[in-house]
GUVOVO-495152 format. One record per residue (C-alpha): residue number from 1; residue in one letter; x, y, z. Coordinates in steps of 0.05 Angstrom, whole numbers. Layout:
BEGIN
+-----+---------+--------+--------+--------+
: num : residuo :      x :      y :      z :
+-----+---------+--------+--------+--------+
: NUM :       a :      X :      Y :      Z :
...
+-----+---------+--------+--------+--------+
//
This chain:
BEGIN
+-----+---------+--------+--------+--------+
: num : residuo :      x :      y :      z :
+-----+---------+--------+--------+--------+
:   1 :       x :   1787 :   2595 :   2021 :
:   2 :       x :   1755 :   2520 :   2015 :
:   3 :       x :   1778 :   2469 :   1965 :
:   4 :       x :   1718 :   2486 :   1918 :
:   5 :       x :   1743 :   2536 :   1866 :
:   6 :       x :   1712 :   2604 :   1866 :
:   7 :       x :   1679 :   2617 :   1804 :
:   8 :       x :   1672 :   2693 :   1792 :
:   9 :       x :   1598 :   2708 :   1773 :
:  10 :       x :   1612 :   2739 :   1706 :
:  11 :       x :   1570 :   2795 :   1695 :
:  12 :       x :   1536 :   2773 :   1632 :
:  13 :       x :   1513 :   2821 :   1579 :
:  14 :       x :   1463 :   2768 :   1551 :
:  15 :       x :   1406 :   2731 :   1578 :
:  16 :       x :   1381 :   2737 :   1650 :
:  17 :       x :   1404 :   2664 :   1675 :
:  18 :       x :   1360 :   2668 :   1739 :
:  19 :       x :   1297 :   2678 :   1690 :
:  20 :       x :   1323 :   2627 :   1636 :
:  21 :       x :   1338 :   2578 :   1698 :
:  22 :       x :   1267 :   2598 :   1731 :
:  23 :       x :   1228 :   2581 :   1662 :
:  24 :       x :   1272 :   2519 :   1650 :
:  25 :       x :   1244 :   2498 :   1724 :
:  26 :       x :   1177 :   2500 :   1694 :
:  27 :       x :   1193 :   2460 :   1633 :
:  28 :       x :   1207 :   2515 :   1585 :
:  29 :       x :   1248 :   2485 :   1529 :
:  30 :       x :   1262 :   2544 :   1495 :
:  31 :       x :   1290 :   2575 :   1561 :
:  32 :       x :   1336 :   2518 :   1570 :
:  33 :       x :   1363 :   2518 :   1500 :
:  34 :       x :   1383 :   2587 :   1512 :
:  35 :       x :   1408 :   2574 :   1585 :
:  36 :       x :   1450 :   2509 :   1554 :
:  37 :       x :   1478 :   2555 :   1498 :
:  38 :       x :   1502 :   2606 :   1547 :
:  39 :       x :   1530 :   2563 :   1599 :
:  40 :       x :   1554 :   2497 :   1570 :
:  41 :       x :   1619 :   2526 :   1544 :
:  42 :       x :   1642 :   2547 :   1612 :
:  43 :       x :   1618 :   2483 :   1643 :
:  44 :       x :   1653 :   2439 :   1588 :
:  45 :       x :   1718 :   2486 :   1605 :
:  46 :       x :   1716 :   2474 :   1676 :
:  47 :       x :   1702 :   2396 :   1675 :
:  48 :       x :   1762 :   2391 :   1617 :
:  49 :       x :   1806 :   2422 :   1670 :
:  50 :       x :   1792 :   2367 :   1719 :
:  51 :       x :   1784 :   2313 :   1679 :
:  52 :       x :   1837 :   2325 :   1620 :
:  53 :       x :   1800 :   2277 :   1572 :
:  54 :       x :   1756 :   2311 :   1523 :
:  55 :       x :   1707 :   2251 :   1506 :
:  56 :       x :   1697 :   2244 :   1588 :
:  57 :       x :   1693 :   2322 :   1590 :
:  58 :       x :   1635 :   2320 :   1537 :
:  59 :       x :   1600 :   2264 :   1572 :
:  60 :       x :   1600 :   2297 :   1639 :
:  61 :       x :   1582 :   2364 :   1612 :
:  62 :       x :   1519 :   2332 :   1579 :
:  63 :       x :   1507 :   2301 :   1644 :
:  64 :       x :   1517 :   2367 :   1688 :
:  65 :       x :   1467 :   2402 :   1638 :
:  66 :       x :   1416 :   2342 :   1649 :
:  67 :       x :   1419 :   2353 :   1720 :
:  68 :       x :   1407 :   2426 :   1710 :
:  69 :       x :   1344 :   2412 :   1671 :
:  70 :       x :   1322 :   2364 :   1724 :
:  71 :       x :   1337 :   2407 :   1790 :
:  72 :       x :   1327 :   2474 :   1761 :
:  73 :       x :   1276 :   2484 :   1814 :
:  74 :       x :   1321 :   2471 :   1871 :
:  75 :       x :   1365 :   2533 :   1854 :
:  76 :       x :   1361 :   2584 :   1907 :
:  77 :       x :   1382 :   2650 :   1890 :
:  78 :       x :   1400 :   2673 :   1960 :
:  79 :       x :   1456 :   2621 :   1959 :
:  80 :       x :   1490 :   2649 :   1900 :
:  81 :       x :   1490 :   2658 :   1825 :
:  82 :       x :   1463 :   2615 :   1772 :
:  83 :       x :   1529 :   2608 :   1740 :
:  84 :       x :   1560 :   2596 :   1803 :
:  85 :       x :   1513 :   2539 :   1822 :
:  86 :       x :   1516 :   2508 :   1756 :
:  87 :       x :   1597 :   2509 :   1759 :
:  88 :       x :   1587 :   2478 :   1832 :
:  89 :       x :   1547 :   2423 :   1802 :
:  90 :       x :   1599 :   2415 :   1745 :
:  91 :       x :   1656 :   2410 :   1791 :
:  92 :       x :   1626 :   2365 :   1836 :
:  93 :       x :   1606 :   2318 :   1781 :
:  94 :       x :   1674 :   2323 :   1753 :
:  95 :       x :   1712 :   2311 :   1817 :
:  96 :       x :   1664 :   2247 :   1829 :
:  97 :       x :   1683 :   2221 :   1752 :
:  98 :       x :   1754 :   2222 :   1774 :
:  99 :       x :   1744 :   2191 :   1842 :
: 100 :       x :   1701 :   2134 :   1810 :
: 101 :       x :   1755 :   2124 :   1756 :
: 102 :       x :   1811 :   2123 :   1807 :
: 103 :       x :   1767 :   2073 :   1847 :
: 104 :       x :   1756 :   2031 :   1783 :
: 105 :       x :   1835 :   2031 :   1772 :
: 106 :       x :   1852 :   2012 :   1842 :
: 107 :       x :   1800 :   1956 :   1840 :
: 108 :       x :   1832 :   1924 :   1779 :
: 109 :       x :   1899 :   1933 :   1806 :
: 110 :       x :   1881 :   1892 :   1868 :
: 111 :       x :   1846 :   1839 :   1826 :
: 112 :       x :   1905 :   1833 :   1777 :
: 113 :       x :   1954 :   1826 :   1841 :
: 114 :       x :   1909 :   1771 :   1870 :
: 115 :       x :   1903 :   1735 :   1801 :
: 116 :       x :   1976 :   1738 :   1794 :
: 117 :       x :   1988 :   1681 :   1845 :
: 118 :       x :   2028 :   1624 :   1819 :
: 119 :       x :   2008 :   1608 :   1750 :
: 120 :       x :   1997 :   1534 :   1740 :
: 121 :       x :   1962 :   1491 :   1698 :
: 122 :       x :   1909 :   1451 :   1733 :
: 123 :       x :   1910 :   1392 :   1682 :
: 124 :       x :   1991 :   1388 :   1693 :
: 125 :       x :   1981 :   1390 :   1765 :
: 126 :       x :   1932 :   1331 :   1769 :
: 127 :       x :   1974 :   1289 :   1725 :
: 128 :       x :   2036 :   1304 :   1770 :
: 129 :       x :   2000 :   1281 :   1829 :
: 130 :       x :   1971 :   1219 :   1799 :
: 131 :       x :   2043 :   1203 :   1776 :
: 132 :       x :   2068 :   1216 :   1848 :
: 133 :       x :   2016 :   1170 :   1877 :
: 134 :       x :   2025 :   1119 :   1826 :
: 135 :       x :   2105 :   1118 :   1847 :
: 136 :       x :   2088 :   1122 :   1920 :
: 137 :       x :   2044 :   1056 :   1906 :
: 138 :       x :   2097 :   1020 :   1868 :
: 139 :       x :   2149 :   1038 :   1918 :
: 140 :       x :   2102 :   1011 :   1975 :
: 141 :       x :   2096 :    946 :   1935 :
: 142 :       x :   2175 :    937 :   1939 :
: 143 :       x :   2171 :    935 :   2017 :
: 144 :       x :   2163 :    875 :   2056 :
: 145 :       x :   2092 :    857 :   2081 :
: 146 :       x :   2108 :    882 :   2155 :
: 147 :       x :   2140 :    946 :   2132 :
: 148 :       x :   2082 :    966 :   2086 :
: 149 :       x :   2026 :    945 :   2135 :
: 150 :       x :   2069 :    988 :   2190 :
: 151 :       x :   2075 :   1047 :   2143 :
: 152 :       x :   2008 :   1049 :   2120 :
: 153 :       x :   1978 :   1042 :   2190 :
: 154 :       x :   2020 :   1092 :   2214 :
: 155 :       x :   2021 :   1148 :   2161 :
: 156 :       x :   1963 :   1135 :   2117 :
: 157 :       x :   1913 :   1116 :   2172 :
: 158 :       x :   1938 :   1157 :   2227 :
: 159 :       x :   1954 :   1103 :   2282 :
: 160 :       x :   2007 :   1108 :   2333 :
: 161 :       x :   2062 :   1056 :   2330 :
: 162 :       x :   2034 :   1027 :   2391 :
: 163 :       x :   1966 :   1021 :   2358 :
: 164 :       x :   2000 :    989 :   2296 :
: 165 :       x :   2037 :    943 :   2338 :
: 166 :       x :   1974 :    919 :   2368 :
: 167 :       x :   1937 :    914 :   2302 :
: 168 :       x :   1991 :    874 :   2272 :
: 169 :       x :   2006 :    828 :   2336 :
: 170 :       x :   2077 :    843 :   2332 :
: 171 :       x :   2123 :    871 :   2384 :
: 172 :       x :   2130 :    948 :   2388 :
: 173 :       x :   2206 :    946 :   2373 :
: 174 :       x :   2195 :    903 :   2315 :
: 175 :       x :   2140 :    950 :   2289 :
: 176 :       x :   2189 :   1008 :   2297 :
: 177 :       x :   2247 :    977 :   2264 :
: 178 :       x :   2207 :    954 :   2207 :
: 179 :       x :   2177 :   1021 :   2193 :
: 180 :       x :   2247 :   1060 :   2194 :
: 181 :       x :   2276 :   1009 :   2146 :
: 182 :       x :   2209 :   1012 :   2105 :
: 183 :       x :   2214 :   1093 :   2107 :
: 184 :       x :   2292 :   1089 :   2081 :
: 185 :       x :   2267 :   1042 :   2029 :
: 186 :       x :   2211 :   1088 :   2008 :
: 187 :       x :   2257 :   1145 :   2010 :
: 188 :       x :   2311 :   1118 :   1966 :
: 189 :       x :   2259 :   1088 :   1921 :
: 190 :       x :   2222 :   1157 :   1908 :
: 191 :       x :   2292 :   1195 :   1899 :
: 192 :       x :   2283 :   1237 :   1962 :
: 193 :       x :   2347 :   1263 :   1988 :
: 194 :       x :   2363 :   1244 :   2064 :
+-----+---------+--------+--------+--------+
//
């Protein structure tokens, strides 16, 4: 047995559904009204079992009945009864609604998870960076000129120790020593642990 529920083709003692559907296919509104009255209750019942939500079930039932009106000419009696055809349309539409709702919920969950990154205040972060830069500037000013120039060339301008020594016209060993001493003073000035 397939995953689609089997609907018993109820033996109706009422209007001939094949005739009503055929007349509806030609735009007979009275025939469609009678068809609607006959099948909308069972359609709603099936949709309600799938969706469980009365408001959505009413909405999907209306969509199914509109689809029946628009596609009545596509019905093929050799493939099954009118009620089976309509109930299959209803079941498919209800399952589509469930899948659509689940996909929307999944998208919302993923979006919420992405947006729940570390919350921060952009303005506060900018102020903090500005204060840190200001503190680094003050600490750099407290260094000797050779220490400040050595650190600036190596760490802020990306030069090697050798290049900094050549640019400053100072022996490499002196530049390395001044840089080490300057970095220690910067660390102490900035309050960074050793």
